[in-house]
PDB file of N, CA, C, O and CB in Angstrom:
ATOM      1  N   MET A   1     -25.304  14.432  13.968  1.00  0.00           N
ATOM      2  CA  MET A   1     -25.076  14.475  12.547  1.00  0.00           C
ATOM      3  C   MET A   1     -23.585  14.711  12.238  1.00  0.00           C
ATOM      4  O   MET A   1     -22.995  13.988  11.434  1.00  0.00           O
ATOM      5  CB  MET A   1     -25.939  15.566  11.912  1.00  0.00           C
ATOM      6  N   TYR A   2     -22.995  15.704  12.867  1.00  0.00           N
ATOM      7  CA  TYR A   2     -21.581  16.006  12.638  1.00  0.00           C
ATOM      8  C   TYR A   2     -20.715  14.798  13.006  1.00  0.00           C
ATOM      9  O   TYR A   2     -19.807  14.418  12.267  1.00  0.00           O
ATOM     10  CB  TYR A   2     -21.149  17.250  13.456  1.00  0.00           C
ATOM     11  N   ARG A   3     -21.017  14.204  14.168  1.00  0.00           N
ATOM     12  CA  ARG A   3     -20.248  13.048  14.644  1.00  0.00           C
ATOM     13  C   ARG A   3     -20.343  11.894  13.649  1.00  0.00           C
ATOM     14  O   ARG A   3     -19.338  11.244  13.360  1.00  0.00           O
ATOM     15  CB  ARG A   3     -20.749  12.596  16.034  1.00  0.00           C
ATOM     16  N   ASP A   4     -21.519  11.638  13.131  1.00  0.00           N
ATOM     17  CA  ASP A   4     -21.706  10.567  12.149  1.00  0.00           C
ATOM     18  C   ASP A   4     -20.905  10.836  10.877  1.00  0.00           C
ATOM     19  O   ASP A   4     -20.302   9.921  10.315  1.00  0.00           O
ATOM     20  CB  ASP A   4     -23.194  10.411  11.808  1.00  0.00           C
ATOM     21  N   ASN A   5     -20.898  12.087  10.424  1.00  0.00           N
ATOM     22  CA  ASN A   5     -20.111  12.453   9.241  1.00  0.00           C
ATOM     23  C   ASN A   5     -18.619  12.292   9.506  1.00  0.00           C
ATOM     24  O   ASN A   5     -17.873  11.834   8.641  1.00  0.00           O
ATOM     25  CB  ASN A   5     -20.415  13.899   8.818  1.00  0.00           C
ATOM     26  N   LEU A   6     -18.199  12.664  10.685  1.00  0.00           N
ATOM     27  CA  LEU A   6     -16.797  12.541  11.062  1.00  0.00           C
ATOM     28  C   LEU A   6     -16.371  11.068  11.084  1.00  0.00           C
ATOM     29  O   LEU A   6     -15.314  10.716  10.562  1.00  0.00           O
ATOM     30  CB  LEU A   6     -16.553  13.193  12.435  1.00  0.00           C
ATOM     31  N   ILE A   7     -17.182  10.232  11.679  1.00  0.00           N
ATOM     32  CA  ILE A   7     -16.889   8.798  11.739  1.00  0.00           C
ATOM     33  C   ILE A   7     -16.885   8.206  10.339  1.00  0.00           C
ATOM     34  O   ILE A   7     -15.997   7.421  10.003  1.00  0.00           O
ATOM     35  CB  ILE A   7     -17.918   8.064  12.628  1.00  0.00           C
ATOM     36  N   GLY A   8     -17.854   8.567   9.524  1.00  0.00           N
ATOM     37  CA  GLY A   8     -17.909   8.072   8.146  1.00  0.00           C
ATOM     38  C   GLY A   8     -16.702   8.498   7.337  1.00  0.00           C
ATOM     39  O   GLY A   8     -16.158   7.715   6.559  1.00  0.00           O
ATOM     40  N   SER A   9     -16.283   9.743   7.521  1.00  0.00           N
ATOM     41  CA  SER A   9     -15.102  10.250   6.810  1.00  0.00           C
ATOM     42  C   SER A   9     -13.849   9.492   7.230  1.00  0.00           C
ATOM     43  O   SER A   9     -13.018   9.141   6.393  1.00  0.00           O
ATOM     44  CB  SER A   9     -14.918  11.756   7.071  1.00  0.00           C
ATOM     45  N   TYR A  10     -13.719   9.245   8.514  1.00  0.00           N
ATOM     46  CA  TYR A  10     -12.570   8.502   9.031  1.00  0.00           C
ATOM     47  C   TYR A  10     -12.543   7.086   8.455  1.00  0.00           C
ATOM     48  O   TYR A  10     -11.494   6.615   8.014  1.00  0.00           O
ATOM     49  CB  TYR A  10     -12.609   8.450  10.574  1.00  0.00           C
ATOM     50  N   GLN A  11     -13.677   6.419   8.457  1.00  0.00           N
ATOM     51  CA  GLN A  11     -13.748   5.067   7.914  1.00  0.00           C
ATOM     52  C   GLN A  11     -13.423   5.051   6.421  1.00  0.00           C
ATOM     53  O   GLN A  11     -12.758   4.134   5.939  1.00  0.00           O
ATOM     54  CB  GLN A  11     -15.136   4.474   8.156  1.00  0.00           C
ATOM     55  N   TYR A  12     -13.885   6.051   5.698  1.00  0.00           N
ATOM     56  CA  TYR A  12     -13.583   6.150   4.274  1.00  0.00           C
ATOM     57  C   TYR A  12     -12.090   6.352   4.048  1.00  0.00           C
ATOM     58  O   TYR A  12     -11.512   5.736   3.153  1.00  0.00           O
ATOM     59  CB  TYR A  12     -14.373   7.296   3.638  1.00  0.00           C
ATOM     60  N   LEU A  13     -11.463   7.204   4.847  1.00  0.00           N
ATOM     61  CA  LEU A  13     -10.023   7.445   4.705  1.00  0.00           C
ATOM     62  C   LEU A  13      -9.215   6.187   5.007  1.00  0.00           C
ATOM     63  O   LEU A  13      -8.188   5.951   4.369  1.00  0.00           O
ATOM     64  CB  LEU A  13      -9.580   8.582   5.630  1.00  0.00           C
ATOM     65  N   ILE A  14      -9.646   5.396   5.942  1.00  0.00           N
ATOM     66  CA  ILE A  14      -8.970   4.130   6.225  1.00  0.00           C
ATOM     67  C   ILE A  14      -9.049   3.217   5.004  1.00  0.00           C
ATOM     68  O   ILE A  14      -8.063   2.583   4.628  1.00  0.00           O
ATOM     69  CB  ILE A  14      -9.594   3.437   7.464  1.00  0.00           C
ATOM     70  N   THR A  15     -10.223   3.154   4.392  1.00  0.00           N
ATOM     71  CA  THR A  15     -10.412   2.332   3.200  1.00  0.00           C
ATOM     72  C   THR A  15      -9.520   2.808   2.061  1.00  0.00           C
ATOM     73  O   THR A  15      -8.902   1.993   1.377  1.00  0.00           O
ATOM     74  CB  THR A  15     -11.877   2.353   2.764  1.00  0.00           C
ATOM     75  N   VAL A  16      -9.449   4.110   1.854  1.00  0.00           N
ATOM     76  CA  VAL A  16      -8.610   4.675   0.796  1.00  0.00           C
ATOM     77  C   VAL A  16      -7.138   4.369   1.074  1.00  0.00           C
ATOM     78  O   VAL A  16      -6.398   4.000   0.163  1.00  0.00           O
ATOM     79  CB  VAL A  16      -8.833   6.205   0.678  1.00  0.00           C
ATOM     80  N   HIS A  17      -6.719   4.519   2.311  1.00  0.00           N
ATOM     81  CA  HIS A  17      -5.336   4.225   2.688  1.00  0.00           C
ATOM     82  C   HIS A  17      -4.998   2.769   2.396  1.00  0.00           C
ATOM     83  O   HIS A  17      -3.939   2.477   1.841  1.00  0.00           O
ATOM     84  CB  HIS A  17      -5.103   4.536   4.176  1.00  0.00           C
ATOM     85  N   GLU A  18      -5.882   1.861   2.763  1.00  0.00           N
ATOM     86  CA  GLU A  18      -5.647   0.443   2.505  1.00  0.00           C
ATOM     87  C   GLU A  18      -5.546   0.158   1.009  1.00  0.00           C
ATOM     88  O   GLU A  18      -4.692  -0.618   0.579  1.00  0.00           O
ATOM     89  CB  GLU A  18      -6.760  -0.399   3.123  1.00  0.00           C
ATOM     90  N   GLU A  19      -6.408   0.777   0.224  1.00  0.00           N
ATOM     91  CA  GLU A  19      -6.380   0.577  -1.227  1.00  0.00           C
ATOM     92  C   GLU A  19      -5.080   1.128  -1.828  1.00  0.00           C
ATOM     93  O   GLU A  19      -4.479   0.489  -2.692  1.00  0.00           O
ATOM     94  CB  GLU A  19      -7.602   1.255  -1.887  1.00  0.00           C
ATOM     95  N   LEU A  20      -4.652   2.294  -1.380  1.00  0.00           N
ATOM     96  CA  LEU A  20      -3.392   2.867  -1.869  1.00  0.00           C
ATOM     97  C   LEU A  20      -2.204   1.976  -1.512  1.00  0.00           C
ATOM     98  O   LEU A  20      -1.325   1.747  -2.342  1.00  0.00           O
ATOM     99  CB  LEU A  20      -3.184   4.274  -1.290  1.00  0.00           C
ATOM    100  N   MET A  21      -2.179   1.481  -0.290  1.00  0.00           N
ATOM    101  CA  MET A  21      -1.084   0.598   0.110  1.00  0.00           C
ATOM    102  C   MET A  21      -1.099  -0.683  -0.715  1.00  0.00           C
ATOM    103  O   MET A  21      -0.039  -1.171  -1.107  1.00  0.00           O
ATOM    104  CB  MET A  21      -1.177   0.266   1.609  1.00  0.00           C
ATOM    105  N   ASN A  22      -2.271  -1.232  -0.986  1.00  0.00           N
ATOM    106  CA  ASN A  22      -2.356  -2.428  -1.827  1.00  0.00           C
ATOM    107  C   ASN A  22      -1.781  -2.171  -3.209  1.00  0.00           C
ATOM    108  O   ASN A  22      -1.070  -3.011  -3.760  1.00  0.00           O
ATOM    109  CB  ASN A  22      -3.804  -2.896  -1.945  1.00  0.00           C
ATOM    110  N   ARG A  23      -2.088  -1.019  -3.762  1.00  0.00           N
ATOM    111  CA  ARG A  23      -1.583  -0.690  -5.097  1.00  0.00           C
ATOM    112  C   ARG A  23      -0.072  -0.482  -5.079  1.00  0.00           C
ATOM    113  O   ARG A  23       0.622  -0.914  -5.999  1.00  0.00           O
ATOM    114  CB  ARG A  23      -2.278   0.564  -5.639  1.00  0.00           C
ATOM    115  N   ILE A  24       0.439   0.171  -4.049  1.00  0.00           N
ATOM    116  CA  ILE A  24       1.883   0.375  -3.920  1.00  0.00           C
ATOM    117  C   ILE A  24       2.593  -0.967  -3.793  1.00  0.00           C
ATOM    118  O   ILE A  24       3.614  -1.193  -4.443  1.00  0.00           O
ATOM    119  CB  ILE A  24       2.203   1.269  -2.702  1.00  0.00           C
ATOM    120  N   VAL A  25       2.062  -1.854  -2.962  1.00  0.00           N
ATOM    121  CA  VAL A  25       2.659  -3.180  -2.792  1.00  0.00           C
ATOM    122  C   VAL A  25       2.639  -3.943  -4.120  1.00  0.00           C
ATOM    123  O   VAL A  25       3.638  -4.549  -4.508  1.00  0.00           O
ATOM    124  CB  VAL A  25       1.906  -3.981  -1.697  1.00  0.00           C
ATOM    125  N   ASN A  26       1.513  -3.911  -4.804  1.00  0.00           N
ATOM    126  CA  ASN A  26       1.415  -4.625  -6.080  1.00  0.00           C
ATOM    127  C   ASN A  26       2.392  -4.073  -7.116  1.00  0.00           C
ATOM    128  O   ASN A  26       3.007  -4.838  -7.857  1.00  0.00           O
ATOM    129  CB  ASN A  26      -0.010  -4.545  -6.619  1.00  0.00           C
ATOM    130  N   LEU A  27       2.535  -2.756  -7.170  1.00  0.00           N
ATOM    131  CA  LEU A  27       3.501  -2.169  -8.102  1.00  0.00           C
ATOM    132  C   LEU A  27       4.929  -2.588  -7.752  1.00  0.00           C
ATOM    133  O   LEU A  27       5.702  -2.989  -8.622  1.00  0.00           O
ATOM    134  CB  LEU A  27       3.385  -0.637  -8.097  1.00  0.00           C
ATOM    135  N   GLY A  28       5.260  -2.489  -6.479  1.00  0.00           N
ATOM    136  CA  GLY A  28       6.608  -2.848  -6.044  1.00  0.00           C
ATOM    137  C   GLY A  28       6.921  -4.314  -6.282  1.00  0.00           C
ATOM    138  O   GLY A  28       8.021  -4.658  -6.715  1.00  0.00           O
ATOM    139  N   MET A  29       5.959  -5.172  -6.001  1.00  0.00           N
ATOM    140  CA  MET A  29       6.172  -6.613  -6.147  1.00  0.00           C
ATOM    141  C   MET A  29       6.197  -7.047  -7.611  1.00  0.00           C
ATOM    142  O   MET A  29       6.753  -8.095  -7.937  1.00  0.00           O
ATOM    143  CB  MET A  29       5.087  -7.377  -5.407  1.00  0.00           C
ATOM    144  N   SER A  30       5.609  -6.260  -8.477  1.00  0.00           N
ATOM    145  CA  SER A  30       5.581  -6.668  -9.884  1.00  0.00           C
ATOM    146  C   SER A  30       6.885  -6.354 -10.607  1.00  0.00           C
ATOM    147  O   SER A  30       7.127  -6.875 -11.695  1.00  0.00           O
ATOM    148  CB  SER A  30       4.432  -5.988 -10.597  1.00  0.00           C
ATOM    149  N   ARG A  31       7.728  -5.510 -10.016  1.00  0.00           N
ATOM    150  CA  ARG A  31       8.976  -5.159 -10.699  1.00  0.00           C
ATOM    151  C   ARG A  31      10.169  -5.270  -9.768  1.00  0.00           C
ATOM    152  O   ARG A  31      10.848  -6.296  -9.736  1.00  0.00           O
ATOM    153  CB  ARG A  31       8.894  -3.747 -11.266  1.00  0.00           C
ATOM    154  N   LYS A  32      10.419  -4.225  -9.022  1.00  0.00           N
ATOM    155  CA  LYS A  32      11.638  -4.137  -8.224  1.00  0.00           C
ATOM    156  C   LYS A  32      11.732  -5.200  -7.130  1.00  0.00           C
ATOM    157  O   LYS A  32      12.832  -5.623  -6.775  1.00  0.00           O
ATOM    158  CB  LYS A  32      11.729  -2.780  -7.601  1.00  0.00           C
ATOM    159  N   LEU A  33      10.622  -5.625  -6.609  1.00  0.00           N
ATOM    160  CA  LEU A  33      10.625  -6.618  -5.533  1.00  0.00           C
ATOM    161  C   LEU A  33      10.033  -7.945  -5.988  1.00  0.00           C
ATOM    162  O   LEU A  33       9.467  -8.686  -5.185  1.00  0.00           O
ATOM    163  CB  LEU A  33       9.852  -6.094  -4.331  1.00  0.00           C
ATOM    164  N   SER A  34      10.164  -8.241  -7.269  1.00  0.00           N
ATOM    165  CA  SER A  34       9.551  -9.461  -7.798  1.00  0.00           C
ATOM    166  C   SER A  34      10.119 -10.723  -7.143  1.00  0.00           C
ATOM    167  O   SER A  34       9.396 -11.704  -6.971  1.00  0.00           O
ATOM    168  CB  SER A  34       9.750  -9.531  -9.306  1.00  0.00           C
ATOM    169  N   GLU A  35      11.393 -10.708  -6.780  1.00  0.00           N
ATOM    170  CA  GLU A  35      11.974 -11.884  -6.132  1.00  0.00           C
ATOM    171  C   GLU A  35      11.362 -12.108  -4.749  1.00  0.00           C
ATOM    172  O   GLU A  35      11.247 -13.245  -4.291  1.00  0.00           O
ATOM    173  CB  GLU A  35      13.500 -11.731  -6.016  1.00  0.00           C
ATOM    174  N   LEU A  36      10.974 -11.027  -4.094  1.00  0.00           N
ATOM    175  CA  LEU A  36      10.312 -11.135  -2.796  1.00  0.00           C
ATOM    176  C   LEU A  36       8.905 -11.703  -2.955  1.00  0.00           C
ATOM    177  O   LEU A  36       8.411 -12.412  -2.078  1.00  0.00           O
ATOM    178  CB  LEU A  36      10.256  -9.764  -2.104  1.00  0.00           C
ATOM    179  N   ASP A  37       8.274 -11.392  -4.065  1.00  0.00           N
ATOM    180  CA  ASP A  37       6.922 -11.890  -4.329  1.00  0.00           C
ATOM    181  C   ASP A  37       6.897 -13.410  -4.351  1.00  0.00           C
ATOM    182  O   ASP A  37       5.909 -14.020  -3.943  1.00  0.00           O
ATOM    183  CB  ASP A  37       6.396 -11.338  -5.658  1.00  0.00           C
ATOM    184  N   ASP A  38       7.970 -14.022  -4.822  1.00  0.00           N
ATOM    185  CA  ASP A  38       8.045 -15.484  -4.885  1.00  0.00           C
ATOM    186  C   ASP A  38       8.088 -16.121  -3.497  1.00  0.00           C
ATOM    187  O   ASP A  38       7.783 -17.305  -3.352  1.00  0.00           O
ATOM    188  CB  ASP A  38       9.270 -15.906  -5.679  1.00  0.00           C
ATOM    189  N   ALA A  39       8.459 -15.355  -2.488  1.00  0.00           N
ATOM    190  CA  ALA A  39       8.550 -15.883  -1.130  1.00  0.00           C
ATOM    191  C   ALA A  39       7.180 -16.012  -0.467  1.00  0.00           C
ATOM    192  O   ALA A  39       7.051 -16.697   0.548  1.00  0.00           O
ATOM    193  CB  ALA A  39       9.444 -14.993  -0.289  1.00  0.00           C
ATOM    194  N   PHE A  40       6.160 -15.367  -1.023  1.00  0.00           N
ATOM    195  CA  PHE A  40       4.826 -15.395  -0.431  1.00  0.00           C
ATOM    196  C   PHE A  40       3.924 -16.351  -1.193  1.00  0.00           C
ATOM    197  O   PHE A  40       4.022 -16.484  -2.413  1.00  0.00           O
ATOM    198  CB  PHE A  40       4.213 -13.988  -0.411  1.00  0.00           C
ATOM    199  N   GLU A  41       3.051 -17.010  -0.459  1.00  0.00           N
ATOM    200  CA  GLU A  41       2.051 -17.876  -1.063  1.00  0.00           C
ATOM    201  C   GLU A  41       0.678 -17.255  -0.859  1.00  0.00           C
ATOM    202  O   GLU A  41       0.503 -16.379  -0.011  1.00  0.00           O
ATOM    203  CB  GLU A  41       2.109 -19.306  -0.461  1.00  0.00           C
ATOM    204  N   ALA A  42      -0.289 -17.710  -1.635  1.00  0.00           N
ATOM    205  CA  ALA A  42      -1.658 -17.219  -1.503  1.00  0.00           C
ATOM    206  C   ALA A  42      -2.123 -17.417  -0.063  1.00  0.00           C
ATOM    207  O   ALA A  42      -1.983 -18.500   0.506  1.00  0.00           O
ATOM    208  CB  ALA A  42      -2.612 -17.946  -2.499  1.00  0.00           C
ATOM    209  N   GLY A  43      -2.669 -16.367   0.505  1.00  0.00           N
ATOM    210  CA  GLY A  43      -3.165 -16.426   1.878  1.00  0.00           C
ATOM    211  C   GLY A  43      -2.177 -15.928   2.913  1.00  0.00           C
ATOM    212  O   GLY A  43      -2.561 -15.665   4.053  1.00  0.00           O
ATOM    213  N   ASP A  44      -0.899 -15.791   2.540  1.00  0.00           N
ATOM    214  CA  ASP A  44       0.092 -15.247   3.471  1.00  0.00           C
ATOM    215  C   ASP A  44      -0.235 -13.793   3.752  1.00  0.00           C
ATOM    216  O   ASP A  44      -0.787 -13.094   2.902  1.00  0.00           O
ATOM    217  CB  ASP A  44       1.531 -15.386   2.904  1.00  0.00           C
ATOM    218  N   THR A  45       0.107 -13.343   4.942  1.00  0.00           N
ATOM    219  CA  THR A  45      -0.078 -11.936   5.280  1.00  0.00           C
ATOM    220  C   THR A  45       1.236 -11.344   5.760  1.00  0.00           C
ATOM    221  O   THR A  45       2.062 -12.022   6.372  1.00  0.00           O
ATOM    222  CB  THR A  45      -1.171 -11.767   6.354  1.00  0.00           C
ATOM    223  N   TYR A  46       1.403 -10.080   5.470  1.00  0.00           N
ATOM    224  CA  TYR A  46       2.571  -9.328   5.918  1.00  0.00           C
ATOM    225  C   TYR A  46       2.177  -7.863   5.921  1.00  0.00           C
ATOM    226  O   TYR A  46       1.496  -7.405   5.005  1.00  0.00           O
ATOM    227  CB  TYR A  46       3.828  -9.587   5.001  1.00  0.00           C
ATOM    228  N   GLN A  47       2.589  -7.130   6.924  1.00  0.00           N
ATOM    229  CA  GLN A  47       2.252  -5.717   7.032  1.00  0.00           C
ATOM    230  C   GLN A  47       3.379  -4.873   6.451  1.00  0.00           C
ATOM    231  O   GLN A  47       4.412  -4.672   7.090  1.00  0.00           O
ATOM    232  CB  GLN A  47       1.982  -5.327   8.503  1.00  0.00           C
ATOM    233  N   PHE A  48       3.169  -4.382   5.230  1.00  0.00           N
ATOM    234  CA  PHE A  48       4.131  -3.484   4.602  1.00  0.00           C
ATOM    235  C   PHE A  48       3.861  -2.055   5.039  1.00  0.00           C
ATOM    236  O   PHE A  48       2.737  -1.707   5.402  1.00  0.00           O
ATOM    237  CB  PHE A  48       4.072  -3.600   3.066  1.00  0.00           C
ATOM    238  N   ASP A  49       4.893  -1.237   5.003  1.00  0.00           N
ATOM    239  CA  ASP A  49       4.707   0.201   5.154  1.00  0.00           C
ATOM    240  C   ASP A  49       5.553   0.892   4.082  1.00  0.00           C
ATOM    241  O   ASP A  49       6.314   0.240   3.367  1.00  0.00           O
ATOM    242  CB  ASP A  49       5.103   0.686   6.602  1.00  0.00           C
ATOM    243  N   LEU A  50       5.417   2.184   3.981  1.00  0.00           N
ATOM    244  CA  LEU A  50       6.091   2.912   2.907  1.00  0.00           C
ATOM    245  C   LEU A  50       7.608   2.771   2.947  1.00  0.00           C
ATOM    246  O   LEU A  50       8.261   2.864   1.907  1.00  0.00           O
ATOM    247  CB  LEU A  50       5.725   4.368   2.974  1.00  0.00           C
ATOM    248  N   GLU A  51       8.172   2.552   4.108  1.00  0.00           N
ATOM    249  CA  GLU A  51       9.623   2.414   4.233  1.00  0.00           C
ATOM    250  C   GLU A  51      10.154   1.234   3.417  1.00  0.00           C
ATOM    251  O   GLU A  51      11.301   1.258   2.971  1.00  0.00           O
ATOM    252  CB  GLU A  51      10.008   2.244   5.701  1.00  0.00           C
ATOM    253  N   HIS A  52       9.341   0.218   3.222  1.00  0.00           N
ATOM    254  CA  HIS A  52       9.768  -0.936   2.435  1.00  0.00           C
ATOM    255  C   HIS A  52       9.970  -0.583   0.963  1.00  0.00           C
ATOM    256  O   HIS A  52      10.633  -1.317   0.229  1.00  0.00           O
ATOM    257  CB  HIS A  52       8.750  -2.057   2.559  1.00  0.00           C
ATOM    258  N   PHE A  53       9.405   0.529   0.540  1.00  0.00           N
ATOM    259  CA  PHE A  53       9.427   0.879  -0.879  1.00  0.00           C
ATOM    260  C   PHE A  53      10.263   2.116  -1.183  1.00  0.00           C
ATOM    261  O   PHE A  53      10.337   2.546  -2.334  1.00  0.00           O
ATOM    262  CB  PHE A  53       8.027   1.096  -1.366  1.00  0.00           C
ATOM    263  N   ARG A  54      10.877   2.676  -0.184  1.00  0.00           N
ATOM    264  CA  ARG A  54      11.732   3.839  -0.408  1.00  0.00           C
ATOM    265  C   ARG A  54      13.004   3.423  -1.143  1.00  0.00           C
ATOM    266  O   ARG A  54      13.499   2.308  -0.974  1.00  0.00           O
ATOM    267  CB  ARG A  54      12.081   4.524   0.931  1.00  0.00           C
ATOM    268  N   ASP A  55      13.514   4.323  -1.945  1.00  0.00           N
ATOM    269  CA  ASP A  55      14.784   4.128  -2.653  1.00  0.00           C
ATOM    270  C   ASP A  55      14.793   2.941  -3.617  1.00  0.00           C
ATOM    271  O   ASP A  55      15.854   2.383  -3.897  1.00  0.00           O
ATOM    272  CB  ASP A  55      15.880   3.949  -1.656  1.00  0.00           C
ATOM    273  N   LEU A  56      13.635   2.554  -4.121  1.00  0.00           N
ATOM    274  CA  LEU A  56      13.599   1.493  -5.121  1.00  0.00           C
ATOM    275  C   LEU A  56      13.953   2.024  -6.498  1.00  0.00           C
ATOM    276  O   LEU A  56      14.318   1.257  -7.390  1.00  0.00           O
ATOM    277  CB  LEU A  56      12.226   0.838  -5.153  1.00  0.00           C
ATOM    278  N   GLY A  57      13.846   3.334  -6.674  1.00  0.00           N
ATOM    279  CA  GLY A  57      14.137   3.926  -7.963  1.00  0.00           C
ATOM    280  C   GLY A  57      13.062   3.672  -9.006  1.00  0.00           C
ATOM    281  O   GLY A  57      13.310   3.806 -10.204  1.00  0.00           O
ATOM    282  N   ASP A  58      11.881   3.307  -8.559  1.00  0.00           N
ATOM    283  CA  ASP A  58      10.777   3.059  -9.475  1.00  0.00           C
ATOM    284  C   ASP A  58       9.959   4.336  -9.632  1.00  0.00           C
ATOM    285  O   ASP A  58       9.324   4.769  -8.671  1.00  0.00           O
ATOM    286  CB  ASP A  58       9.887   1.893  -8.971  1.00  0.00           C
ATOM    287  N   PRO A  59       9.955   4.955 -10.818  1.00  0.00           N
ATOM    288  CA  PRO A  59       9.224   6.209 -11.002  1.00  0.00           C
ATOM    289  C   PRO A  59       7.718   6.042 -10.811  1.00  0.00           C
ATOM    290  O   PRO A  59       7.016   7.021 -10.557  1.00  0.00           O
ATOM    291  CB  PRO A  59       9.501   6.768 -12.382  1.00  0.00           C
ATOM    292  N   ASN A  60       7.219   4.820 -10.930  1.00  0.00           N
ATOM    293  CA  ASN A  60       5.792   4.593 -10.733  1.00  0.00           C
ATOM    294  C   ASN A  60       5.402   4.701  -9.262  1.00  0.00           C
ATOM    295  O   ASN A  60       4.231   4.912  -8.946  1.00  0.00           O
ATOM    296  CB  ASN A  60       5.399   3.229 -11.275  1.00  0.00           C
ATOM    297  N   LEU A  61       6.361   4.559  -8.374  1.00  0.00           N
ATOM    298  CA  LEU A  61       6.088   4.695  -6.952  1.00  0.00           C
ATOM    299  C   LEU A  61       6.389   6.095  -6.450  1.00  0.00           C
ATOM    300  O   LEU A  61       6.030   6.432  -5.322  1.00  0.00           O
ATOM    301  CB  LEU A  61       6.889   3.686  -6.169  1.00  0.00           C
ATOM    302  N   ALA A  62       7.026   6.901  -7.243  1.00  0.00           N
ATOM    303  CA  ALA A  62       7.404   8.251  -6.822  1.00  0.00           C
ATOM    304  C   ALA A  62       6.184   9.102  -6.493  1.00  0.00           C
ATOM    305  O   ALA A  62       6.253   9.962  -5.615  1.00  0.00           O
ATOM    306  CB  ALA A  62       8.230   8.928  -7.907  1.00  0.00           C
ATOM    307  N   PHE A  63       5.072   8.879  -7.183  1.00  0.00           N
ATOM    308  CA  PHE A  63       3.871   9.661  -6.942  1.00  0.00           C
ATOM    309  C   PHE A  63       3.345   9.475  -5.535  1.00  0.00           C
ATOM    310  O   PHE A  63       2.666  10.355  -5.005  1.00  0.00           O
ATOM    311  CB  PHE A  63       2.805   9.296  -7.935  1.00  0.00           C
ATOM    312  N   ALA A  64       3.646   8.354  -4.929  1.00  0.00           N
ATOM    313  CA  ALA A  64       3.105   8.037  -3.610  1.00  0.00           C
ATOM    314  C   ALA A  64       3.960   8.601  -2.483  1.00  0.00           C
ATOM    315  O   ALA A  64       3.690   8.360  -1.307  1.00  0.00           O
ATOM    316  CB  ALA A  64       2.978   6.538  -3.451  1.00  0.00           C
ATOM    317  N   GLY A  65       4.980   9.344  -2.846  1.00  0.00           N
ATOM    318  CA  GLY A  65       5.855   9.899  -1.823  1.00  0.00           C
ATOM    319  C   GLY A  65       6.759   8.838  -1.215  1.00  0.00           C
ATOM    320  O   GLY A  65       7.307   9.002  -0.124  1.00  0.00           O
ATOM    321  N   VAL A  66       6.896   7.751  -1.952  1.00  0.00           N
ATOM    322  CA  VAL A  66       7.693   6.642  -1.437  1.00  0.00           C
ATOM    323  C   VAL A  66       9.154   6.886  -1.716  1.00  0.00           C
ATOM    324  O   VAL A  66       9.997   6.063  -1.359  1.00  0.00           O
ATOM    325  CB  VAL A  66       7.250   5.311  -2.051  1.00  0.00           C
TER     326      VAL A  66
END
């Protein structure tokens, strides 16, 4: 039982992390990195991390510790 709860919690945290990163990327691409957004087409993939969003000066990203 404990092991199942632990695994479920871990899987949930991964999902939350992915959702938060998606929101951070969308916020960054909609304003400060809008020119970069034009470089991607539908279906393209790229692995962003928080370092890509540091020092953008966007107060909307400040909450994320970026």
